[in-house]
C-alpha positions as CSV (number, residue, x, y, z in Angstrom):
1,M,-10.0,0.6,-19.8
2,A,-12.9,1.2,-17.3
3,A,-10.8,-0.1,-14.2
4,D,-8.3,2.1,-12.2
5,I,-4.6,1.1,-12.8
6,R,-2.0,2.5,-10.5
7,I,1.6,1.9,-10.6
8,G,4.2,3.4,-8.2
9,I,6.8,2.6,-5.6
10,S,7.2,1.8,-2.0
11,G,8.3,4.8,-0.4
12,W,10.2,7.3,-1.9
13,T,12.8,8.8,0.4
14,Y,16.1,6.9,-0.4
15,R,19.7,8.3,-0.5
16,P,20.9,6.1,-3.6
17,W,18.3,7.6,-5.7
18,R,19.6,10.9,-5.3
19,G,21.3,12.1,-8.5
20,V,20.4,8.9,-10.2
21,F,16.4,8.9,-10.4
22,Y,16.0,12.4,-8.8
23,P,18.0,15.1,-10.6
24,P,21.3,16.5,-8.7
25,K,20.7,19.0,-6.1
26,L,16.9,18.5,-6.1
27,P,15.7,19.6,-2.8
28,H,14.7,16.5,-0.4
29,K,11.3,18.2,0.1
30,R,10.7,18.1,-3.5
31,E,11.4,14.2,-4.1
32,L,7.7,13.2,-3.6
33,A,6.6,15.8,-6.3
34,Y,9.2,14.8,-8.7
35,A,8.3,11.1,-8.2
36,A,4.6,12.2,-8.7
37,S,5.6,13.7,-11.9
38,K,6.6,10.1,-13.4
39,L,4.2,7.9,-11.5
40,N,0.3,8.1,-10.6
41,S,0.5,6.6,-7.1
42,V,2.9,5.9,-4.3
43,E,2.7,3.4,-1.4
44,V,3.5,5.1,2.0
45,N,5.8,3.0,4.1
46,G,6.8,5.5,6.8
47,S,3.3,4.9,8.4
48,F,4.5,1.1,9.2
49,Y,7.4,2.3,11.5
50,G,5.6,4.9,13.4
51,L,2.7,6.9,14.0
52,L,2.8,10.4,11.5
53,K,1.2,13.5,11.9
54,P,-1.5,15.2,10.2
55,T,0.6,17.9,9.1
56,T,2.7,15.4,7.1
57,Y,-0.2,13.8,5.4
58,A,-1.6,17.1,4.4
59,S,1.6,18.3,3.2
60,W,1.7,15.5,0.7
61,M,-1.7,16.4,-0.6
62,T,-0.3,19.7,-1.7
63,E,2.9,18.2,-3.3
64,T,1.2,15.9,-5.6
65,P,-1.5,16.2,-8.6
66,A,-5.2,16.1,-7.7
67,D,-5.7,12.7,-9.0
68,F,-2.8,11.1,-7.6
69,V,-3.5,8.1,-5.2
70,F,-1.5,7.0,-1.9
71,A,-1.7,3.5,-0.5
72,V,-0.8,3.5,3.0
73,K,0.8,0.7,4.9
74,G,-0.5,-0.1,8.5
75,S,1.4,-0.2,11.4
76,R,3.7,-2.6,12.6
77,F,2.8,-2.2,15.9
78,I,-0.6,-3.8,14.8
79,T,0.7,-6.5,12.4
80,H,4.0,-7.3,14.1
81,L,4.0,-6.5,17.7
82,K,0.3,-7.2,18.6
83,K,0.2,-9.8,15.6
84,L,-3.4,-8.7,14.9
85,A,-4.8,-9.2,18.5
86,D,-6.6,-6.6,20.7
87,V,-6.1,-4.2,18.2
88,R,-9.0,-1.6,18.4
89,T,-7.1,0.8,20.2
90,P,-3.9,0.9,18.1
91,L,-6.2,0.9,14.9
92,A,-8.0,4.1,16.4
93,N,-4.5,5.7,17.1
94,F,-3.2,4.8,13.5
95,F,-6.5,6.6,11.8
96,A,-6.4,9.5,14.1
97,S,-2.6,10.1,13.2
98,G,-3.5,11.9,10.1
99,V,-4.5,9.1,7.6
100,L,-7.7,10.8,7.1
101,A,-5.9,14.2,5.6
102,L,-5.3,12.0,2.5
103,D,-9.2,12.1,2.1
104,D,-10.8,10.7,-1.0
105,R,-7.1,10.1,-2.6
106,L,-6.5,7.6,-0.2
107,G,-6.1,4.1,-1.8
108,P,-6.0,0.6,-0.4
109,L,-4.4,0.3,3.3
110,L,-1.8,-2.6,3.3
111,W,-1.5,-5.0,6.0
112,Q,1.9,-6.9,6.1
113,L,2.2,-9.7,8.2
114,P,5.4,-10.8,9.8
115,P,7.3,-14.2,8.5
116,T,6.8,-15.6,12.1
117,L,2.9,-15.3,12.1
118,G,1.1,-18.4,10.9
119,F,-2.4,-18.7,9.5
120,D,-5.1,-18.6,12.1
121,V,-8.6,-18.2,10.4
122,E,-10.2,-16.9,13.6
123,R,-7.3,-14.2,14.3
124,L,-7.7,-12.7,10.8
125,A,-11.4,-12.7,10.9
126,G,-11.5,-10.9,14.1
127,F,-9.2,-8.3,12.8
128,F,-10.9,-7.8,9.5
129,A,-14.3,-7.3,11.4
130,L,-12.5,-4.2,13.2
131,L,-11.6,-2.6,9.9
132,P,-13.4,0.6,8.9
133,R,-14.7,0.4,5.4
134,T,-15.3,4.3,4.7
135,L,-13.5,7.3,5.8
136,G,-16.5,8.0,8.1
137,Q,-16.0,4.8,9.7
138,A,-12.3,5.4,10.3
139,A,-13.0,8.7,11.9
140,E,-15.4,7.1,14.2
141,L,-13.0,4.7,15.0
142,A,-10.1,7.2,15.4
143,R,-12.0,9.3,18.0
144,D,-11.4,6.4,20.4
145,H,-7.8,6.9,20.3
146,D,-5.7,6.7,23.6
147,Q,-3.1,9.0,25.0
148,R,-0.4,8.4,22.5
149,I,-2.3,10.6,20.1
150,T,-2.7,14.2,21.7
151,E,-5.1,16.7,20.8
152,D,-2.8,18.9,18.7
153,R,-1.7,15.8,16.7
154,E,-5.2,14.0,15.9
155,L,-7.4,14.2,13.1
156,V,-10.7,12.7,13.6
157,V,-13.0,14.2,11.2
158,A,-13.4,12.9,7.2
159,A,-14.2,15.5,4.5
160,H,-15.8,12.9,2.2
161,P,-17.2,10.3,5.0
162,E,-18.4,8.0,2.3
163,H,-15.2,7.5,0.7
164,P,-14.8,3.7,0.7
165,L,-11.6,2.1,2.1
166,R,-10.1,-0.9,0.7
167,H,-7.8,-3.3,2.3
168,A,-5.1,-5.6,1.4
169,L,-3.2,-8.4,3.2
170,E,0.4,-9.4,2.4
171,V,1.6,-12.8,4.2
172,R,4.9,-14.1,4.6
173,H,4.5,-17.6,6.2
174,D,4.0,-21.0,4.3
175,S,0.9,-22.0,6.5
176,F,-0.8,-19.5,4.5
177,R,-1.0,-21.7,1.7
178,N,-4.4,-22.8,2.6
179,P,-7.6,-22.5,0.8
180,E,-9.2,-21.1,3.9
181,L,-7.3,-18.1,3.4
182,A,-9.2,-17.0,0.1
183,R,-12.7,-18.0,1.7
184,V,-12.1,-15.4,5.1
185,L,-10.5,-12.9,2.7
186,R,-13.5,-13.1,0.1
187,E,-16.1,-13.1,3.2
188,H,-14.3,-9.9,4.4
189,D,-13.8,-8.3,1.0
190,V,-9.8,-7.9,1.6
191,A,-7.7,-8.3,-1.3
192,L,-4.7,-10.9,-0.8
193,V,-1.4,-9.3,-2.2
194,W,0.8,-11.0,-5.0
195,A,4.1,-10.3,-3.2
196,D,6.4,-11.1,-6.0
197,N,9.8,-12.2,-4.6
198,P,12.9,-14.8,-5.2
199,G,11.2,-17.6,-3.0
200,K,11.9,-15.9,0.4
201,W,8.0,-16.1,1.3
202,P,4.8,-17.4,-0.6
203,V,3.8,-16.0,-3.9
204,L,0.0,-16.3,-3.9
205,D,-2.2,-15.5,-6.8
206,E,-5.6,-15.3,-5.7
207,S,-8.5,-12.8,-6.5
208,T,-10.5,-12.4,-3.6
209,T,-12.4,-9.0,-4.0
210,D,-12.9,-6.2,-6.6
211,F,-9.2,-5.3,-6.9
212,R,-5.6,-6.3,-7.2
213,Y,-2.9,-5.6,-5.1
214,V,0.9,-6.3,-6.2
215,R,4.0,-5.9,-4.4
216,L,7.2,-6.4,-6.8
217,H,10.1,-6.8,-4.3
218,G,12.5,-8.2,-7.0
219,D,12.4,-11.2,-8.7
220,T,15.9,-12.4,-8.4
221,E,17.4,-10.7,-5.7
222,L,15.4,-9.4,-2.8
223,Y,14.8,-5.6,-2.9
224,A,17.5,-5.2,-5.3
225,S,17.0,-6.8,-8.8
226,G,15.4,-5.2,-11.8
227,Y,12.7,-6.5,-13.9
228,T,13.9,-7.7,-17.3
229,D,12.0,-6.3,-20.3
230,Q,10.4,-9.7,-20.7
231,A,9.2,-9.8,-17.1
232,L,7.8,-6.4,-17.4
233,D,5.9,-7.4,-20.8
234,T,4.4,-10.2,-18.8
235,W,3.4,-8.1,-15.6
236,A,1.9,-5.7,-17.9
237,E,-0.2,-8.3,-19.8
238,R,-1.2,-9.7,-16.5
239,I,-2.3,-6.2,-15.1
240,G,-4.2,-5.4,-18.4
241,G,-6.1,-8.7,-18.2
242,W,-7.2,-8.0,-14.6
243,A,-8.3,-4.4,-15.6
244,R,-10.0,-5.7,-18.6
245,N,-12.1,-8.1,-16.1
246,G,-13.2,-4.9,-14.3
247,Q,-10.8,-5.1,-11.3
248,D,-8.8,-2.0,-10.4
249,V,-4.9,-2.7,-9.8
250,Y,-2.5,-1.4,-7.5
251,V,1.1,-2.3,-8.3
252,Y,4.1,-1.0,-6.3
253,C,7.9,-1.7,-7.0
254,D,9.7,-2.5,-3.7
255,N,13.1,-3.1,-5.2
256,D,14.7,-0.1,-4.1
257,A,18.1,-1.1,-3.1
258,K,19.7,-0.7,-6.7
259,V,17.5,2.4,-8.0
260,R,15.4,-0.2,-9.9
261,A,11.7,0.3,-8.4
262,P,11.0,3.7,-10.1
263,Y,12.2,2.8,-13.6
264,D,10.5,-0.6,-13.4
265,A,7.1,1.3,-12.3
266,M,7.6,3.8,-15.2
267,G,8.2,0.7,-17.7
268,L,5.1,-0.8,-16.8
269,L,3.1,2.5,-17.2
270,D,4.6,3.2,-20.4
271,R,3.8,-0.4,-21.7
272,L,0.0,0.1,-20.5
273,G,-0.2,3.2,-22.1
274,L,-0.7,5.3,-18.9
275,A,2.8,7.1,-18.7
276,V,2.6,10.2,-16.8
277,S,5.3,12.1,-18.7
């Protein structure tokens, strides 16, 4: 297929996975490398909880193959505390914290909204207008960081400034069941996340840009249930259809609680003929 299909896991450092997915006695620092030997992408979620360091991002580059892709989850300070308002400086801090070290292996940026934040088209449009669309634009924005990013912990240059940046939005409030949502997403070239879950949040299927972004949170038990063979067959058929239509696809399994995520991700890769090993 001409389109790029990336399937992986949301995060990779989980204690219950050790000795189950990860081999017994595998050093913790080798867990990313092991995951990368089975999958072709991961979704970084540590970036959601706090600002990381350039050395952290740079180390991930050395632990993974050259064709491996990282999706990165945006800071909850921006999405949950600031609720997307007055966030130019927080965005600068986020991009200055090391994200640029992923260089041209940086995939989409995920912006997950809290379930308490309802649909506001002006709020969304204002936020989308701030988002950089290339690594070069991200570096330029990063130079406006504040004192939270000290000089010894900043990265404000991009090795490949023309590399495009993609953005995806995950919503969790019922008011987003609004046709205006798709319009504003298309206007700003932002993907709507298909957040598969057992009825806790809206499950919205809408194509709004040139790629699809899916998060599989568990279809019967949130963050825990594994997907049946039939469910994986259905997802593989859906993913293949998007790819045949020319859309790149990013899928991340977030059903980590019972060590289902990596196996479901590998199952999808296998069904699509993309198994890494």
